[in-house]
C-alpha positions, 0 to 999 in steps of 0.5 A: 415851764417850772413843772415841764423842768421838774418832768425833764429832771425826772425823765432824766433820772429815769433815763440815766438809770436806763442807761446803766443797766442796759446791757446792749446798745440797740442801734438805729434801724439804719444800723452802726454808725462809724465815728467821725474820723476826718483828718484835722487840719487845725485846732483853733479857738472857737468861733467868736459867736460861740464865745459870745454865747457861753460868756452869756449862758455860763456853764452851758458850754462845759463839756462834763460827764463822758464823752461817749454816749451808750446809744440804749433803746432809751437814749434813741427815743428820747433824742429822736423825740427831743430832735423832732419836737425842737424842729416842729416848735422852732421856726427857721428865720436868719439871723440878720432878719430877727436879730439884727446881726449877721451871725448870732449864736444864742437859744431860740426867742419867741419860737424863732431862730437859726440853725445853730439855735436849733442845735444849742437847744437840742443840746439844752434839752438832752442835758436836761434829760441826763445827757452828757454834754461832753458828748454833744458837740456843735458843728459847722458844715456846708451843705454838698447840694445847696452849698450853703453853711450850716450848723449841726449838733453831733452826738458821739455815741457806741453807735457812731458819730450821729446828727441832729439837723434842724433840716431833718427829723431823722437822726443821721449818720454823719458820714450819710448825710449831705454835708462837708465838715468844716470844724467840730467843738471838741471836749476840750473846749477848742475847735478842730478844722478839717482837711477840706481837700475831702470836700465833694459837692453836688452843685446840679441841685442848687436851682431851688435853694432859697429858704433854709440857707443858714449862714453859720460860720467859723471864725475865719469867715467872721473876719471876712476872708476867703477859704482855701479849697482845692483845685477838684473843689474849685472846679465842682463849685464853678460846674455849678455855675455852668450848669446853671448858666445853660438852664437859664433862658437865652435873651431877656431871661425873666428874674426867676430863670436866673435865680439858680445861676445867681445862688451859685454864683453867690456861693462861689464867690463866698468861698473864693473872695470871702464875700457874705453868702446872702442869697437875695438875689438882685433884679435882673434887667436887660438893656440895649447897650446903647442905653446902659453906655447913655446913662453912664455918659449922662452920669446919672445918680452916680452914687447909685450905679457901678458901671462895668466897661468892656475896654477903656472906652466910655462908650462900651459900658456893658453892664451896671449895678444899682446900690439902691434898687439892688438891680443888674443891668445886662445888655439885651443881647446877653445870653451868659453861655459863653466866658466874657459874658458869664464873667460880667455877671460874676463881676456884677454879683460882686457888687450886689454881695458888697451891698447886701452885706454892708461892706464899706470902701474907701472910694468906688474904685476900692469896691471894683478890685474884688470885682475884677478879682472874681471876673478875672478868676472866672475867666480863668476857668476857661483859659482866658483873661481880661485882657484877652476877653476886654482888652484890659491889661495890668495898668488899665486894671490898676486906674479903675481899681486904685483911688484917686487923690 
């Protein structure tokens, strides 16, 4: 390791010499790239996870040196080599699976890391090669097609703002990659949050998303609050749900055929209710309505199940969710192609995300509050209401979402 670091330092001296003596700004094959210039909505403190990282790694967040990197041929070759090396040497593993926590920023450990860990490791190696840290900033983004939270390293260069991403071995231009930018580290140590009205989505490709769903999040997400998005973005996100619903099999669909729909709903819920965007989809079983209702009437394992009634009567329970087996029960006539049925699945997915996210509630009724809120919002996308579709008025809703004394 010491020899490797000496080699890095020697290479860094040579690299800086090449930078200072270079006359031209040799760009990559894709040509010039404009600097990132998005409207800033707010300047904030860094994400708490990043503050924790900086405390544990003194000096590694000091944004020293020039803020713009001269993009010469030697620099480009070094950046490309480091980007590819880290991507090949580190295996993507979500934080909960190896850190035991929802979100931890760190350097990779034993060849494992989440997306922000890839970015931090790339910056560490590039600094060892002599590149100025102030020209390399962390950024939180959201993938336009996969709809997942993500973290990347941005390089501010004379060739524009470039992106190093663990999901690509190519050096990208910030405006040509499939990312919506939420926030970015600033050379002064604070972070810029960007105006999200410029976001756009491509939800049609969401079905295959399971793998690299990085959950790097800004402080607002750590607090569990919903993010404000424009009506246009809201429509685009919900269009992804509708597109996946139309792809799913009609009756008794196998679990796999619903994965795209469940993932789209999880993403939509994370934006609107601040629930964790965790893509560990539940099992889905289809039973006759009478059987689901009978389970409810018999009060079977009440601590294990949440039941959703179509109206105020106990004999019209239409769905349920098991917190132990993480299973959604739907009627065997469910097809998911009308507003009411789609909203039922949204309701139960709230309970699933509450469970996998480890959310705690005062009582079962308070768990229902978020579920009914999401269900009402889903129906509103079709111009419908809970009262119109299920006969649930405000008094009924209040009774179902308030803890008993």
